N, C-alpha and C positions, 0 to 999 in steps of 0.2 A: 498151770497152764496159761499160756499168753492169750491176751485179749486182742481183738482186732479192732481197727478204727474204720469208720466211713465218714466220707466228706461230701459236702453238697454246696452248691453255688445257687444263688437265687437274686432276683432284682434285674437291674440294668448292667450291661457290661462296662467295664472300665479298663484302663491301661494296666491297671496294678492288681486286679483280682486274681488273676493266675500266679502272680507273685507271692500272693499270701498262700495260696494252694501248694505252690512249690515250697514254701516254708514249712508247711506243715508236713508235706510227704518227706522232705529232706530230714527234718528232726526224727519224724517216725522211723525212717530208715536206719538211723544211727541208734535207736533205743533197742535195748535188749528186752524191755517190758512189752513190746508191741509185736504182734504177728503180721497178719496180712493188712494190707491198706486198700480198702475198698472206696470207690466213688460212686455216687448216685447220680445218674444222668438226668439232668433236667430237674434237679433239686428235690423237694419233698414229694412232688408229684410223681417224678420217676421212681422214687424209692417206694412208694404205694404201690407202682406198678412193676415192681422188682426189676426195674432197669439198672442193674448193678454190675460194675466193671471192676476187675483187680487192677488197680493202678501200677502194680509192680511189673505188669506185661509191657506197660509203655515207658515208664519212668524207672530206668535200671541203675542210674548212677547219677553223680552230682552234675555232671556236663548236661544230662537230660533234664535235671532240676533247673539248671541256669537257663537252658533253651525255653523251658516252660515259663519261666518267670519273664522271660523277654517276649513272650506271645500275648498280645492284647486279647480282650473280649472274655469270654468264658469258656473254658476248655471242656467243662462237664455239662455246659448247657444250662439254662435257667428256665425258671417258671414263675407264674404268677398266682400260685395256690394259696389260699388262706385255710389254714387248719380250723376245723369245726370245733365248736364247743364241746367240752368234755360233759358227759361221756358219750363216746362215739366209736363205732367199730374201726375208724381208721386208726386209733391208737393202738388197739390190741392187734391189728394187722402188723403194724410196725414193729411191735414187741415180738411177735412170732418171727418176724423176718430177722430181726437182730438175735433173737436165741438161735436161729438157724446158721446164721453167719458169725456166731460168737463174738458179737459186737459188744465192746465195753467202752467206747468212747465215740461220740457223734459231734462232728464240728459242721458248722453251718456259716458260710460265708455270705454276707448281705448287708441290707440297710434295715430300715426302720420295721418293715414288714417281716423280713427274714428274722429279725430278733424276736418277733412276736412267735415264730415257729419254735424258735429256741426255748422261749419261755413255756409254751404249751407241752413241749416235748418234756423238759424238764420237770414240770408239775406232775406229769403223767407218771414219770418213773419214780419220782419221789413217792407218790401216792401208793405205788406197788412196791415200795421199798427194793426196787431194783437197782443194782449197782452199775448204773449207765451214766457216765458223765457227758453232760451237754454243754458244749462251749459255743458261743457266737463270736464271729470274727468280722468286725466291721469293714464295710466297703461302701461307698457311694461318691460319686463325683459331686453331688449336691452339699456334701458337707454338713448335713443337718442332723446327724446322730448327737445326742446329747452327751454329756459328761466327758467324752474324749475331746482332746484339744482339737483333732482334726481326723479325717478319715482317709484311708488308703485310696488312692485314685482321684482325690480332689486336685493334689499338686499337680499331678500330670495335666488333668483337664484345664486347670488355671493356667498353665504355662501354654498349652495350645491356644486358649482364648486370648491371652495377652500378646502373643506372638501374631496370631491372625488378624487382631486389631490393628497392631502397628502395621503389618502389611496393608490392610486396607486402607489405611490413612497414607501410606506411600502411594499405592495405586491411584486413589482418588485425587492425590494432590498434583498431579501432573499437568493439570490444566488451571489456567488463571481465572477461576471462577468458583462461586458459591455453589456447593452442591451437598446434598445429605445422604449419608447412610445410616439405616436403623439396623442394628445387628441384634437380633433375637437369640437369647441365651437360655438354657435350660435353668429351671429353678421355679418350682411351683409355688411354695410359700416361704422359701428361704432363698435370699439373694447371694449367697456367697460366690456362686460361679460368675454372675453378671459384676459383682464387686471386683472380682479378680481382674477383670479388663483394665483396671487403673494401673496395673504394673506396666501396660504397653507405654505409658509416659516415660518410664525409665530408659526407652529407647531414644527418647528425644523427639518423638513424632507429635507430642502434644494431645494424642487421642487417647481415650475417648473424652470429648468435652463435656459430655452429660452422661450420667449413670442413673438408671431408675431400677429400684428395687421393690419386691412385693411387700416388704416390711411397713412401708408408709403409703397412704392413700395417694393413687395418682389423679392429678388434677388436670384435665385436658386443656382448659384456658391458659393455666400457667405454663404448660408444656409447650403450647403454640407460642406464647411469649417468649419463652426461652429460645426457641428456635429462631425466632424473628431477630433477636437480640444479636445473633451471629451473621445475620443475612447481608450486612454490608462488608463483610471480609471476604475477600477473593481467595477462599480456601475451602477445603471440605471440613463439614461438621458430622463427627462419628458420634453416633448415639448407641450407647450399650443398655439393653433392656432385659429384664428377666420375663420369661414367658408368663409368669404368673402374677404380674401388676394388677392390681385392682382398683375400681373406683372407690369413692367415699362409702359407697353401699355395701363394700366387701365383694362386689361381683368382679369375676375375672373379665377383662376387656376381651379375651379371645375364647370365652366359653360357650357361646351360642352354638347349639346344636352339637357340642362335643360328646363323646362317649365317656362311659365311667367303667373302671376295670373293677375286678373282684373285692378289692380292698376299699372301694368307694371313691378313688382317686380320679378326677376329671382329667381326660387325655387333652392337654392344651397344645394350641399351634395357631398361628395367625396373628399374634401380637404385632410382630414387626410389620405385616402387611397392613393392619388396621391403622397404625400409626402412620406409615409413609403415605397411604391414601389421605389420612387426615391432612398431613404437611402439604401434599400436592392441592388439596382442595382450598385450604386456608391461606398457604403462601405462594403456591405456583411454581416453585423452584424445581430444578432437577433433583428428584429423590430415588432411592431405591432401597429395598430391604433384602436383607441377607438373613437366613435362618440357619445357625450352625448345626442344628439337628443332631444326629447321631455322630456326626464327625468329631465332635468335642469328646466323645464318651471312650473311645478306644484308640486314640492316635498314638500308637506305640512308637512311632517314628521321632516323636519329640516329647517323650515322656521325661519326667522329672527323676534324675538319678536318686535324689533324696527320698522321693516318694517310693520308688520301687525298691530301695534297700529296706526302708521301714517297713513296708509290706511284706516282704520276706521274714523279717525280724519279728513282726507281730504274729506271723503264722507259726514260726518256730516257738514262740513263747506260748503259744495256745497249747501246744503238745506239753510243754512243761506245767502248765497250770493243770491241765487234765491229769497227768501222772502225779501231780501233788494233791490230788483229791478235790480239785475245784470242779463245781458243776453248777448250771443255771447261772452262768456269768457271761459278761462280754469283756473282750479284751480292749483296753483303752491306751491311748497316748496321754502322758502328762508332760507338759512343756515346763521345763526347769528354769526358773529366773534366778540368776546367780548375783545380778547387781540392782541396783533400785531403778534405773532408767532402762525401759525397754529397748531403746535404741542403743544402748551399751552392752546388752545381753547377748553373750554367745548362744547360740541355738543348740538346745540339747533337749532330748526326751527321755522318759523312762516309760516303761510298759507294765502295766497293771491290770487288774480286773475290778469290775463292779457288777453288782447284782443285776441280772437282766432286766428286773422289772424297772430299773432306772432308765433304761434305753427303749425298751419295746413300745411301739406305737407311739413314741414322742419324737418332737422335731426341736432342733436348735436354730434359731433365727439369728439374723446379724443384729447386734446390740444397736438400739436406736441412736445412741450417742456416737457411733461410728459411721452415721448417715447425716450429710450435711445437706440442708436446705431442700431435702427430698430429691436431689438429682446429682449428689456427689457423695465420696466417701472419704473418711479422715485419714490422717497419717498413722493413727493406730492400727487401721485396717492395713495399710501399706506394710507396716512393720510386721504384722502378723503374717501376711502372705509371703513376703519376699523369701524367707528360708526354705519354704515348701516347694519351691520350683527350682532349686539349685541343681545344677549338674547335668550332663548329657550321658543318657545310657548307651552303651555299646551294644548294638543291634547285631544280630546274625543276619549274613546277606548270602544271596545266591544269584549270579547274573545280575548284579546290580539292584535287586530287589529285596526286601526284607524275607528272611526265612523263619517259618514258624514251625513248632511241633503240634502235632495233631494225635490225640489219643486214639488208641485201639478201643473203639466203643462196641466191640462185638460182646454181645450180653449171653 
């Protein structure tokens, strides 16, 4: 008897997470070993509440898969639910649901915290000797999942950020005067996204001139001196800053009064405003702050073709891994280096798996030797980033606007 699969999504939206979902569905539809394809609405929380849909009702063919891949955000919805420690009735409830739906394969697409869910689910089913394969599929614009070279969603977010920084530089450069823009970019403890702003320089705009990441302590006095050093130039100064920069005591600049989610993560915002107010007070020049906020997460109109194709591919390979008996693993990208010098290396990746324990609840930060003087990034960073933003995605359009696919969420 064929076993069925169930898929969930969790964490923050990206431009590519539905591409991974599409890859799982596409490969499952082609397999003679898989029966029904179910989706859990709003992740593990929705699963516990029996909010389960049959994805074959909405995705009927390859064209539907392609349209789903080109739809940003999270088609199944998300949650911020942390699985309780075992033993707990939640696991037995899920086991009963899986038995009812004849589930043999569980796929969860998400970031660090979502991989913890895969870890807990895998451990539970192993302890019960239940033949249910649990596979984690990475996604996060933060690029902070360990082991994998990069994560689906990051390349598209990086492309959006670099493009936006270049456009800000052009916009603010129309006047013959010194002015400052502080661009606040997502990244709590890992500065990959803010670092990707360096790619704007490839357009010739020269921005951002300063880049601040959370991996190194932020010195307010040195920051002001750096800004002052540009003040004699009658052109804009663009500063890219991670939302999670910290002072020498390890305190977030923007954490005062911030809320905390179920995983203990501080909800950060306000770094850009704090720094722009500081510049205005200490220097007195024209300054504004811009918070990219959620715009950088799911900008499907400017997604990276490399990112989207890889996201589909890693979803397809997750099915292969499960059918080959893998469980308690996360799918990863391995970057293949063919020549000695990175700059001479054609970009190529392989897809593999690693034990989920190596990824769950762990973070990958920017290497310190890729950060220059606390306010810039190295050429190694640039070489790492460039291939990830390549190519333009062909979007579906109707009446001049992007056209998306929406799942039938009738439970």
